[in-house]
Backbone bond lengths (Angstrom), bond angles and torsions (degrees), N, CA, C in turn:
res aa  C-N    CA-C-N  psi(-1)  N-CA   C-N-CA  omega(-1)  CA-C   N-CA-C  phi
1 X - - - 1.449 - - 1.525 108.72 -
2 X 1.313 114.62 133.01 1.463 120.74 177.47 1.521 109.99 -78.67
3 X 1.330 115.31 146.63 1.459 120.50 173.21 1.522 107.55 -121.18
4 X 1.330 115.27 120.26 1.454 121.19 179.39 1.519 107.82 -124.54
5 X 1.316 115.73 127.32 1.463 121.35 -177.12 1.525 109.06 -117.97
6 X 1.326 115.71 130.30 1.469 121.59 175.05 1.521 108.11 -107.36
7 X 1.327 116.17 137.80 1.457 120.48 -178.85 1.523 109.84 -137.53
8 X 1.315 115.87 136.61 1.449 122.31 177.78 1.521 108.35 -128.14
9 X 1.328 116.52 132.48 1.459 122.00 176.72 1.525 108.49 -129.84
10 X 1.331 116.32 125.53 1.470 122.13 176.15 1.519 108.36 -116.50
11 X 1.327 116.04 126.09 1.460 120.11 177.41 1.523 109.75 -137.36
12 X 1.309 115.65 147.71 1.453 121.75 174.94 1.525 108.50 -163.57
13 X 1.319 115.94 141.55 1.466 120.06 176.12 1.522 112.25 -101.67
14 X 1.358 116.81 -9.46 1.464 118.40 -175.49 1.527 115.05 -134.48
15 X 1.315 118.88 11.69 1.458 121.46 177.98 1.523 111.80 -78.73
16 X 1.312 116.73 -39.81 1.462 123.74 -179.56 1.521 109.52 -116.41
17 X 1.322 116.56 178.89 1.467 119.39 177.01 1.530 111.05 -70.06
18 X 1.335 117.64 -25.67 1.470 123.23 173.16 1.518 108.48 -113.40
19 X 1.319 116.86 165.67 1.462 120.66 176.08 1.527 110.05 -65.85
20 X 1.316 114.90 145.70 1.456 121.64 177.67 1.519 108.80 -105.16
21 X 1.323 117.06 131.18 1.463 122.66 175.84 1.524 107.65 -149.46
22 X 1.334 115.67 100.02 1.457 122.04 179.61 1.514 108.48 -124.24
23 X 1.321 116.46 133.68 1.455 120.75 178.83 1.518 109.11 -139.91
24 X 1.319 115.81 139.76 1.456 120.77 178.14 1.517 108.95 -141.66
25 X 1.330 115.97 140.52 1.459 122.70 -179.35 1.514 108.26 -130.02
26 X 1.335 116.92 137.86 1.463 121.23 177.49 1.517 109.69 -138.51
27 X 1.322 115.90 136.60 1.456 121.24 170.54 1.523 105.99 -89.48
28 X 1.318 117.08 121.81 1.463 121.68 -175.22 1.525 110.00 -78.93
29 X 1.328 115.86 123.90 1.462 121.16 -177.22 1.520 111.09 -126.50
30 X 1.324 114.80 162.48 1.459 122.08 178.25 1.525 109.92 -65.69
31 X 1.319 115.54 158.52 1.459 121.46 -178.75 1.528 111.27 -56.94
32 X 1.330 116.30 123.31 1.455 122.02 175.26 1.514 115.90 67.58
33 X 1.335 117.51 22.88 1.472 119.05 179.60 1.522 110.57 -147.85
34 X 1.318 115.51 178.67 1.457 120.31 176.56 1.526 111.09 -106.48
35 X 1.335 116.55 10.07 1.460 121.91 177.68 1.525 109.37 -78.87
36 X 1.300 116.22 135.60 1.466 120.45 -179.10 1.517 112.72 -66.07
37 X 1.325 116.14 157.27 1.459 120.43 174.93 1.520 108.92 -61.83
38 X 1.316 116.78 137.66 1.459 120.63 -171.12 1.517 114.67 -115.93
39 X 1.318 117.75 0.12 1.454 119.44 -175.38 1.531 110.72 -143.06
40 X 1.307 114.48 149.23 1.461 120.47 173.14 1.514 108.48 -143.21
41 X 1.300 116.09 152.31 1.459 119.81 171.50 1.515 109.44 -87.75
42 X 1.337 115.38 8.50 1.453 120.58 173.79 1.510 113.97 82.16
43 X 1.314 115.05 156.04 1.457 121.36 176.68 1.518 107.46 -78.04
44 X 1.327 115.73 120.99 1.454 120.37 -177.44 1.503 111.28 -133.04
45 X 1.321 114.25 173.49 1.464 120.78 176.75 1.522 108.58 -131.47
46 X 1.317 114.68 136.55 1.458 121.50 177.99 1.513 108.09 -110.58
47 X 1.327 116.38 116.18 1.459 122.20 175.18 1.523 106.57 -93.15
48 X 1.315 117.04 119.02 1.457 120.10 179.61 1.519 109.45 -92.76
49 X 1.312 116.36 146.26 1.461 121.01 -179.64 1.519 111.55 -93.89
50 X 1.346 115.45 -34.18 1.459 119.78 -175.19 1.528 109.43 -147.44
51 X 1.319 116.86 -168.09 1.465 121.00 -173.98 1.531 113.23 -97.35
52 X 1.320 117.79 26.02 1.459 120.38 175.69 1.520 110.55 -85.79
53 X 1.322 116.09 163.43 1.465 121.06 -179.57 1.532 110.68 -74.07
54 X 1.335 115.71 139.96 1.457 123.20 177.74 1.528 108.83 -121.87
55 X 1.325 117.60 139.82 1.460 121.10 174.61 1.519 108.18 -92.23
56 X 1.344 116.03 119.06 1.465 120.81 177.04 1.520 111.12 -84.51
57 X 1.342 115.73 -46.30 1.458 120.98 -178.47 1.522 108.85 -132.10
58 X 1.328 115.68 121.94 1.453 123.22 179.29 1.528 107.77 -93.63
59 X 1.329 116.18 116.41 1.468 120.84 -175.90 1.526 112.38 -58.64
60 X 1.323 118.04 -31.77 1.465 120.06 -177.89 1.534 112.36 -66.43
61 X 1.327 117.59 -13.68 1.464 121.79 177.59 1.524 112.96 -91.42
62 X 1.365 116.80 4.27 1.462 120.94 -175.16 1.521 111.04 -133.26
63 X 1.305 116.23 166.18 1.456 122.18 -179.39 1.523 109.70 -89.46
64 X 1.346 115.90 134.88 1.466 121.40 178.52 1.522 111.80 -56.55
65 X 1.320 115.23 143.69 1.465 123.94 166.03 1.526 115.32 55.45
66 X 1.311 117.31 35.13 1.462 120.92 170.46 1.529 107.72 -89.02
67 X 1.303 117.29 -177.08 1.474 121.30 -177.74 1.524 111.00 -90.26
68 X 1.326 116.42 48.98 1.466 121.01 179.41 1.529 110.09 -65.17
69 X 1.320 116.22 136.95 1.465 122.78 174.33 1.522 107.36 -129.23
70 X 1.328 116.56 137.36 1.458 121.28 -177.93 1.519 110.14 -120.24
71 X 1.330 114.73 134.86 1.469 122.97 175.38 1.524 107.01 -115.48
72 X 1.338 117.03 132.94 1.462 123.39 176.42 1.521 109.38 -135.04
73 X 1.334 117.11 143.77 1.468 120.27 175.10 1.526 109.71 -146.65
74 X 1.337 115.64 129.41 1.453 122.24 175.45 1.533 107.84 -81.55
75 X 1.323 116.94 115.95 1.468 121.10 -177.02 1.523 113.72 -87.73
76 X 1.323 117.75 2.40 1.465 120.65 179.03 1.526 110.78 -65.00
77 X 1.323 115.25 149.55 1.469 121.27 173.69 1.529 111.26 -109.37
78 X 1.329 116.60 4.03 1.463 122.59 177.78 1.519 108.34 -93.56
79 X 1.317 117.18 112.93 1.465 122.64 -170.44 1.524 114.43 -53.31
80 X 1.307 118.56 -34.13 1.468 121.20 -176.15 1.528 113.70 -81.52
81 X 1.331 118.22 -9.78 1.467 120.71 -177.80 1.520 110.93 -84.88
82 X 1.329 115.09 136.73 1.470 120.54 -177.99 1.519 110.94 -145.59
83 X 1.322 114.72 163.31 1.456 123.00 169.20 1.523 107.77 -112.17
84 X 1.319 117.44 131.42 1.451 121.09 168.69 1.529 106.19 -82.94
85 X 1.328 116.83 129.92 1.466 122.08 179.72 1.529 108.29 -108.84
86 X 1.342 115.39 127.18 1.464 121.42 178.71 1.513 110.31 -124.15
87 X 1.324 115.51 141.39 1.460 122.18 171.25 1.516 106.47 -126.77
88 X 1.331 116.64 125.41 1.463 122.74 -178.74 1.526 111.57 55.91
89 X 1.329 116.98 36.21 1.448 121.15 177.82 1.514 115.22 78.82
90 X 1.333 117.45 1.45 1.459 121.83 178.97 1.525 109.66 -105.00
91 X 1.318 116.19 126.82 1.463 119.77 177.76 1.522 108.57 -69.06
92 X 1.330 116.47 123.42 1.467 120.59 177.97 1.523 111.26 -100.10
93 X 1.332 117.30 -13.79 1.455 119.37 176.22 1.515 112.95 156.58
94 X 1.323 114.01 -176.95 1.461 122.76 177.45 1.516 109.17 -119.25
95 X 1.313 115.31 139.23 1.466 121.09 173.15 1.521 107.36 -106.97
96 X 1.322 116.38 107.81 1.469 121.02 177.61 1.531 109.51 -81.82
97 X 1.306 116.36 172.38 1.467 122.58 -176.79 1.525 111.48 -46.25
98 X 1.318 116.27 123.93 1.465 122.06 178.90 1.520 114.44 83.11
99 X 1.336 118.53 -12.64 1.474 121.03 178.96 1.524 110.86 -70.71
100 X 1.323 115.28 154.04 1.457 121.04 176.35 1.526 109.20 -140.67
101 X 1.324 114.92 163.82 1.463 121.10 178.59 1.518 109.07 -142.52
102 X 1.331 115.25 149.45 1.461 122.53 175.60 1.525 105.66 -140.73
103 X 1.332 117.60 119.33 1.460 119.72 -174.41 1.530 111.78 -151.26
104 X 1.335 116.54 156.86 1.464 120.39 176.62 1.529 109.87 -78.05
105 X 1.339 115.61 155.49 1.463 121.29 -179.22 1.515 109.35 -140.19
106 X 1.320 117.55 126.78 1.460 122.13 -177.26 1.530 113.22 -80.24
107 X 1.327 118.59 -24.62 1.470 122.75 -175.08 1.528 110.62 52.22
108 X 1.312 116.66 38.09 1.462 122.59 -175.19 1.522 110.66 -72.02
109 X 1.314 116.68 113.25 1.462 121.46 178.89 1.526 111.45 -104.90
110 X 1.330 118.00 4.27 1.462 120.30 -174.92 1.519 113.47 -83.05
111 X 1.328 119.78 -26.30 1.463 119.49 -176.44 1.523 113.02 -121.90
112 X 1.310 117.95 -47.65 1.464 120.72 -179.99 1.515 109.39 -137.81
113 X 1.296 115.73 163.34 1.453 121.60 175.70 1.529 107.89 -65.35
114 X 1.306 117.71 119.23 1.466 121.76 -175.25 1.532 111.69 -109.87
115 X 1.325 116.79 29.48 1.454 120.22 -179.95 1.526 111.12 -62.09
116 X 1.325 115.78 156.11 1.463 122.11 172.81 1.521 106.48 -104.62
117 X 1.326 115.61 117.20 1.461 122.23 -176.51 1.521 110.82 -119.83
118 X 1.325 115.39 152.76 1.465 121.57 175.46 1.524 109.11 -129.49
119 X 1.319 115.84 147.97 1.459 121.80 173.56 1.523 107.70 -132.01
120 X 1.338 117.54 115.40 1.467 120.24 179.11 1.521 111.65 -76.74
121 X 1.316 116.14 151.06 1.463 121.46 179.74 1.530 112.43 -84.85
122 X 1.318 117.45 -12.01 1.466 121.77 -178.04 1.526 109.26 -145.14
123 X 1.303 116.58 165.12 1.463 121.17 176.11 1.524 110.33 -72.09
124 X 1.313 115.75 155.67 1.469 123.08 172.34 1.524 114.01 56.27
125 X 1.323 116.59 51.91 1.469 121.08 175.92 1.524 109.28 -103.90
126 X 1.345 116.23 159.60 1.466 122.02 -178.45 1.520 109.63 -123.37
127 X 1.342 115.86 131.19 1.462 122.83 176.48 1.520 108.77 -121.00
128 X 1.322 115.97 132.10 1.465 121.64 173.57 1.526 106.92 -94.32
129 X 1.347 117.78 139.61 1.460 119.87 -176.49 1.527 111.74 -152.34
130 X 1.352 115.07 158.44 1.456 121.07 176.31 1.516 108.74 -159.42
131 X 1.335 115.86 144.54 1.460 122.66 172.26 1.519 107.63 -115.62
132 X 1.328 116.04 124.67 1.464 121.90 172.91 1.530 106.27 -106.91
133 X 1.339 117.09 138.75 1.462 119.37 -173.15 1.522 111.76 -154.01
134 X 1.336 115.46 170.33 1.460 121.23 177.56 1.529 111.32 -118.21
135 X 1.327 117.93 15.00 1.463 118.65 179.95 1.504 112.40 -91.99
């Protein structure tokens, strides 16, 4: 059984009136069990050619409602460059240069298209990505 641990730490001395120190750790497990996630589509990089939308993960290639987790990181060093991230056609946010995201994904194919899509703000951008799953 694989063991995969995700950890997030947020710190700041000047964001609030007091110092901020928040940390959370989770062992990633399969849907409804204590078994670790056993599959990944691997850590990859997507080089975009232009500013059109790209599908990173096609929901029809995955099983609905598993414990899918997605990692994304904008590898640009140009502060104004970003990726628009969409799930099921809804914009969930922008990843600016150096930003990253880690979020669950239902891959729900029963009601609407639940693909994960990205749209770069400039030509020739690079996105790092990975899907961790239990299917």
